[in-house]
C-alpha positions in Angstrom: 0.0 0.0 0.0 3.0 2.3 0.5 5.9 2.7 -1.9 8.7 5.1 -2.5 9.6 5.6 -6.1 13.1 7.1 -6.3 13.0 8.8 -9.7 16.3 10.7 -9.9 19.5 11.3 -7.9 21.7 14.4 -8.2 24.7 14.0 -5.9 22.9 13.0 -2.7 19.8 15.0 -3.5 16.8 12.7 -4.3 13.7 13.3 -6.4 11.0 10.8 -5.6 7.3 10.0 -5.0 6.0 8.6 -1.8 2.9 6.7 -2.8 0.1 6.3 -0.2 -3.5 5.1 -0.3 -4.7 8.7 -0.1 -2.4 10.1 -2.8 1.1 10.7 -3.9 3.6 12.9 -2.0 6.2 14.5 -4.2 9.6 14.7 -2.7 11.5 16.6 -1.7 8.4 17.9 0.1 7.4 20.1 2.9 4.5 19.3 5.3 2.6 22.2 6.8 2.0 21.7 10.5 -1.6 21.3 11.6 -0.9 20.5 15.2 -4.5 20.3 16.5 -6.2 19.6 13.2 -5.7 23.0 11.6 -2.9 24.8 10.0 -3.2 28.0 12.1 -5.3 30.7 10.4 -5.7 29.0 7.0 -8.6 27.0 5.4 -7.9 23.6 4.0 -8.3 25.0 0.5 -5.7 27.7 1.2 -3.3 25.1 2.5 -3.8 22.9 -0.6 -3.1 26.0 -2.8 0.5 26.2 -1.3 1.4 22.9 -3.1 1.3 20.7 0.0 0.6 17.0 -0.6 0.7 16.0 3.1 0.1 17.8 6.4 1.0 16.9 9.9 -1.0 16.5 13.1 0.1 15.9 16.7 -0.7 12.9 18.9 -0.1 14.7 22.2 -2.2 17.8 21.4 -5.1 15.9 19.8 -5.2 13.5 22.7 -5.7 16.4 25.0 -8.3 18.2 22.9 -10.7 17.2 21.5 -9.5 13.7 22.5 -8.6 10.9 20.1 -11.9 9.1 20.9 -13.8 12.2 19.8 -11.7 12.5 16.6 -12.6 8.9 15.8 -16.3 9.5 16.4 -16.1 12.5 14.1 -14.9 10.2 11.3 -11.1 10.5 11.9 -8.7 13.3 11.5 -9.2 13.6 7.7 -13.0 13.9 8.0 -12.8 16.2 11.0 -10.5 18.8 9.3 -11.5 18.2 5.7 -8.1 17.2 4.3 -8.4 14.4 1.8 -4.7 13.8 1.2 -2.2 12.0 3.4 -1.7 13.0 7.0 1.4 12.2 9.2 1.0 12.3 12.9 3.9 12.9 15.3 4.0 10.5 18.2 4.3 13.1 21.0 7.9 12.4 21.8 9.0 16.0 21.0 6.2 17.4 23.1 7.3 15.3 26.1 10.8 16.7 25.6 9.5 20.3 25.3 7.6 20.0 28.6 10.9 19.8 30.4 10.5 19.7 34.1 6.9 18.4 33.8 8.0 15.0 32.5 9.6 11.8 33.7 10.8 9.1 31.3 11.1 5.5 32.3 11.5 2.3 30.3 7.7 1.8 30.5 6.5 5.2 29.4 6.9 9.0 29.5 4.8 10.4 32.3 4.1 14.1 32.3 1.5 16.8 33.2 -0.8 18.4 30.7 0.2 21.9 29.8 -3.5 22.7 29.8 -4.8 21.6 33.2 -1.9 19.7 34.9 -3.5 16.3 34.6 -1.1 13.4 34.8 -0.7 11.6 31.4 1.2 8.4 30.8 2.3 7.9 27.2 3.6 4.5 26.4 4.7 3.4 22.9 1.6 1.3 22.7 -0.7 4.1 23.7 0.9 6.5 21.2 0.1 4.0 18.4 -3.4 3.5 19.8 -4.0 7.3 19.7 -2.6 7.5 16.1 -4.8 4.6 15.0 -7.8 6.4 16.4 -6.8 9.5 14.6 -6.6 7.5 11.3 -3.4 9.1 10.0 -1.7 7.7 7.0 1.8 7.8 8.6 2.3 7.1 12.3 5.6 8.0 14.0 7.1 5.7 16.7 7.4 7.2 20.2 11.1 8.2 20.8 13.1 9.6 23.6 14.2 13.2 22.7 16.9 15.0 24.7 18.4 18.5 24.4 21.8 19.0 22.9 24.6 19.2 23.8 24.4 16.3 26.2 26.7 13.8 27.9 27.4 10.7 25.7 25.9 8.4 28.4 22.6 10.3 28.2 22.6 10.2 24.4 23.3 6.4 24.5 20.5 5.8 27.0 18.0 7.8 24.9 19.1 6.1 21.7 18.8 2.6 23.2 15.3 3.4 24.6 14.2 4.8 21.3 15.1 1.6 19.5 13.3 -0.5 22.1 10.3 1.8 21.9 10.3 1.6 18.1 10.1 -2.2 18.3 7.2 -1.9 20.7 5.4 0.5 18.3 6.1 -1.8 15.4 4.7 -4.8 17.3 1.3 -3.3 18.0 0.7 -1.4 14.8 -1.6 -3.7 12.9 -3.3 -1.6 10.3 -1.8 -1.9 6.8 -3.5 1.3 5.7 -1.3 3.2 8.2 2.5 3.2 7.6 4.9 3.4 10.5 8.1 5.5 10.4 11.0 4.9 12.8 13.1 7.7 14.2 16.9 7.7 14.3 18.5 9.2 17.4 22.1 9.5 18.6 22.8 13.2 19.2 25.7 14.6 17.2 27.8 11.4 17.5 28.3 9.9 14.0 28.9 6.4 15.4 25.8 6.4 17.5 23.8 7.7 14.6 25.1 4.9 12.4 24.3 2.3 15.1 20.8 3.5 15.5 20.1 3.8 11.7 21.5 0.3 11.0 19.4 -1.3 13.8 16.2 0.5 12.8 16.7 -0.3 9.1 16.8 -4.0 10.0 13.2 -3.7 11.3 11.7 -2.8 7.9 9.7 0.3 8.6 7.9 2.1 5.8 10.1 5.1 6.3 12.8 6.6 8.5 13.0 9.9 10.2 16.1 11.8 11.5 15.1 13.0 15.0 16.7 14.8 17.9 17.9 17.8 15.8 17.0 21.5 15.9 17.2 21.1 19.7 20.2 23.4 20.4 22.9 22.4 17.9 24.4 24.7 15.2 23.2 24.5 11.6 26.5 23.1 10.6 26.2 20.3 13.2 22.7 19.6 12.0 23.8 19.2 8.4 26.8 17.0 9.3 24.5 14.7 11.4 21.9 14.6 8.7 24.6 13.5 6.2 26.0 10.8 8.3 22.6 9.4 9.2 21.1 9.2 5.6 24.2 7.3 4.6 22.9 4.2 6.5 19.2 4.4 5.7 17.6 2.3 3.0 17.7 4.1 -0.4 14.2 2.7 -1.2 12.5 4.3 1.8 11.5 7.9 2.4 13.7 10.0 4.8 12.1 12.6 6.9 13.9 15.3 8.9 11.7 16.3 11.8 11.0 19.9 12.9 13.3 21.6 10.3 13.5 24.4 9.4 14.6 27.6 7.6 14.7 27.7 3.8 18.5 27.3 4.2 18.0 24.2 6.3 15.8 22.7 3.7 18.2 23.1 0.8 21.3 22.0 2.8 19.5 18.9 4.0 18.0 18.0 0.6 21.6 18.1 -0.5 22.3 15.4 2.1 19.6 13.0 1.0 16.5 14.2 3.0 13.1 13.8 1.3 10.5 15.2 3.7 10.3 18.1 6.2 7.9 19.8 8.6 8.2 22.9 10.7 6.0 25.5 12.3 8.4 28.2 11.1 6.5 29.4 8.0 3.2 30.0 9.9 4.7 31.0 13.3 6.9 33.7 11.5 3.9 34.7 9.4 1.9 35.4 12.5 4.8 37.6 13.7 5.1 39.7 10.6 8.1 38.0 9.0 7.9 37.0 5.4 10.3 34.7 3.6 11.5 35.9 0.2 14.3 35.2 -2.3 16.2 38.2 -0.9 15.9 37.0 2.7 13.3 37.6 5.4 11.3 40.8 5.5 10.2 42.2 8.9 7.0 43.9 8.0 6.8 45.9 11.2 9.9 47.9 10.3 9.1 51.5 9.4 10.9 51.2 6.0 7.8 49.3 4.7 5.3 52.0 5.7 4.7 53.5 2.3 6.2 50.7 0.2 3.7 49.9 -2.7 5.6 46.7 -3.8 4.3 43.2 -3.0 6.4 40.9 -0.9 7.6 39.2 -4.1 6.9 40.0 -7.7 5.0 37.1 -9.4 4.1 35.3 -6.2 0.5 34.0 -6.4 -0.2 33.9 -2.7 -2.9 35.9 -1.1 -0.5 38.4 0.6 1.2 39.4 -2.6 -2.0 40.9 -4.0 -1.4 43.7 -1.5 1.4 46.2 -0.9 4.0 45.8 1.8 2.7 49.1 3.3 -0.8 47.6 3.6 0.5 44.4 5.2 2.5 46.4 7.7 -0.6 48.4 8.5 -2.6 45.2 9.2 0.0 44.1 11.8 0.3 47.5 13.4 -3.5 47.8 13.7 -3.8 44.3 15.2 -6.0 43.0 12.4 -6.2 39.2 12.1 -5.9 39.4 8.3 -2.2 40.2 8.6 -1.1 36.8 10.1 -3.4 35.0 7.7 -1.9 36.6 4.6 1.7 36.2 5.7 1.1 32.6 6.8 -0.2 31.8 3.3 2.7 33.6 1.7 5.3 31.7 3.7 3.8 28.3 3.1 3.5 29.0 -0.6 7.1 30.2 -0.6 8.2 26.9 1.0 6.0 24.9 -1.4 7.4 26.7 -4.4 11.0 26.2 -3.0 10.3 22.4 -2.9 8.9 22.4 -6.4 11.9 24.2 -7.7 14.3 21.8 -5.9 12.5 18.8 -7.5 12.9 20.4 -10.9 16.6 21.1 -10.3 17.3 17.6 -9.1 15.4 16.2 -12.1 17.6 18.1 -14.6 20.8 17.5 -12.7 21.3 21.1 -11.6 20.5 21.0 -7.9 24.0 22.2 -6.7 23.8 25.3 -8.9 20.2 26.0 -7.9 21.1 25.7 -4.2 24.1 28.0 -4.5 21.9 30.6 -6.2 19.2 30.5 -3.6 21.6 30.5 -0.7 23.4 33.5 -2.1 20.2 35.4 -2.3 19.6 34.7 1.4 23.2 35.8 2.3 24.7 32.3 2.8 27.3 30.1 1.2 26.9 26.3 0.8 28.3 24.4 3.7 
């Protein structure tokens, strides 16, 4: 039911299609984050117009509200939110990490207090899969143990070993062929630990593999190096997903290292805070320089925001109008979607390196 068709390779950059029962996902691809069943501020039609093939939901947040049983009674996550394409659900592992002092991790489970009402929640690998099956996502992520970086090697080794054991427990209870399961490679910034984890998880024949435990305090260069060493040991015939990343620069640098799928709240979160991504770098719309600027954010951009002037967009934010965050969120997601489409075309024609250098130069970076 799930298949990854690797169509072209340009260096380590890959052009492929991840085939799912609910439709094809073109790769490299970016998944907008719809944490609680909505990509903040946008309708489903607006999200689809950005070029997204697959969106992301979150196990932890949907378990809290409206509750996975409620989602199931509403027909599942697809029916509830109106998205007919594939949906990937994160397992909740990163949210357990982000709660910090509120959590306790043992071999059995992660126990933590809800950020909403303080209720005690126990999340085992089995319960994470149970929730995701109730949600009805197309791709379920295994529960993993995420830690902050930098960290002592002993702590990284402990989290890695637990993540492997938890991945097996998730694999053992996932019994619905219409729902794929992706494993998550941990190992901090240690190349040998990343290799060990990737090799062991690859032997378990998951439908896809994620690079986890990054964008948690390391430098961009450390992230890129870790991504490169990890993909080296993952099956070429399975999709590779870098979780929670990132900036446009991060996307191109990691595509160059063999990553196929990405997700991140950055386009919408920045959009809600008056920052727009462009080929010349980010624009901060609250700055006075945009007050009487009649230009759109980007010439030729088909997004909703670029029908208006920079001056008008700035006015919306300064006036506290909700339209401003909506328009910039749409622009940023469309910018990410177009960047992925351009990357796919560049890989297909064998010109990804040149394409990446040109984009990075416009943003003020050089290739790492």
